[in-house]
C-alpha positions, 0 to 999 in steps of 0.5 A, spaced: 864 720 671 868 716 666 873 719 662 874 717 655 878 711 653 884 712 657 882 713 664 889 714 667 892 717 662 898 721 665 895 722 671 900 724 677 899 721 684 901 726 689 906 729 683 910 722 684 907 716 680 905 717 673 900 712 670 900 711 663 895 705 662 888 704 662 885 702 669 887 695 671 890 693 665 898 693 667 901 690 673 902 696 677 895 698 677 893 691 679 897 691 685 895 698 686 888 696 686 890 690 691 893 695 696 887 699 696 882 693 697 887 691 703 887 698 706 879 699 705 878 692 708 883 694 714 880 700 715 873 697 715 875 691 720 879 697 725 872 701 725 868 695 726 873 693 732 872 699 735 865 700 735 863 692 736 858 688 733 852 691 731 848 696 726 852 702 727 859 698 727 857 695 721 855 702 718 861 705 720 865 699 717 862 700 710 863 707 711 870 707 712 871 702 706 868 707 702 872 713 704 878 709 703 876 707 696 874 715 695 880 717 697 884 713 692 880 714 686 880 722 687 887 722 688 889 718 682 883 720 677 881 727 680 874 724 680 869 721 685 864 715 682 857 717 683 856 709 686 861 711 692 857 717 694 850 713 693 853 708 697 855 713 703 848 716 702 845 709 703 849 708 709 847 715 712 839 713 711 840 706 714 843 709 720 838 714 721 832 709 720 836 704 725 837 709 730 832 715 729 836 720 731 835 727 731 834 729 724 835 737 725 842 735 727 843 731 721 840 736 716 845 741 719 851 736 718 849 735 711 849 743 710 854 746 714 860 745 710 857 743 703 853 749 702 859 754 704 863 750 699 857 751 694 857 758 695 864 759 694 864 755 688 859 760 685 863 766 687 869 763 684 866 761 678 864 768 676 870 771 678 875 766 676 871 762 671 873 755 675 870 752 681 874 752 688 871 745 689 869 739 685 862 737 685 864 730 688 867 734 694 861 738 695 857 731 695 861 727 699 861 733 705 853 733 704 852 725 705 857 724 710 854 730 714 848 727 714 851 720 716 855 724 722 851 730 724 854 737 725 859 736 730 862 731 727 862 734 720 865 740 723 871 737 726 872 732 720 872 738 715 876 742 720 881 737 720 881 736 712 882 743 711 888 744 716 891 738 713 890 740 705 893 747 707 899 744 710 900 739 704 899 745 699 904 749 703 909 744 702 908 744 695 909 751 694 915 751 699 918 745 695 916 749 688 912 743 686 906 747 685 904 754 683 898 758 686 894 756 680 895 749 681 890 744 684 890 738 687 884 733 690 881 735 696 877 728 697 883 724 700 883 730 706 875 730 707 875 722 707 881 722 712 878 727 716 871 723 717 875 717 718 879 720 724 872 723 727 870 715 727 876 713 731 875 719 735 868 718 737 869 710 738 875 711 742 873 717 746 
């Protein structure tokens, strides 16, 4: 999912930061990569602390790190790299084989949000000639849904849609965007599942 030549050519981060150089070449981008690395490590450590030492704690900690990186990448490039989605899928498979938990629940979690998103894409593609959701968003909901199951997936995605709606409302009210503009949804999906991991672990 790489773009030609200049990956971050005039990409805007939440309408504020404009990065005009190739990824990782100038000091600003290197500092951002370092900050994202620290944040992903902190998220992984926090989740590992909540769940404790063990297979589930390790799997969830790695998932948290992947979600932070996914959120940052999607926010800056409007793309989610296949390797990150594959990593979450592998973690979901590892969690299943470690716990042998209910497969129907995992299958329902994988499809309960991703399938409606795909159907919405098909409808909007025919009527508006563009997708409402990126393919990376759909796949992210699918792989996270398999990892967490239907109940957690519904909670996480409801949180994601609510937060995205609030963000969109602020953009429209502040006249920073119009009804035709789009923004990255991956960060909100990632945030929803991160909050769900914290909720599961604490409550």
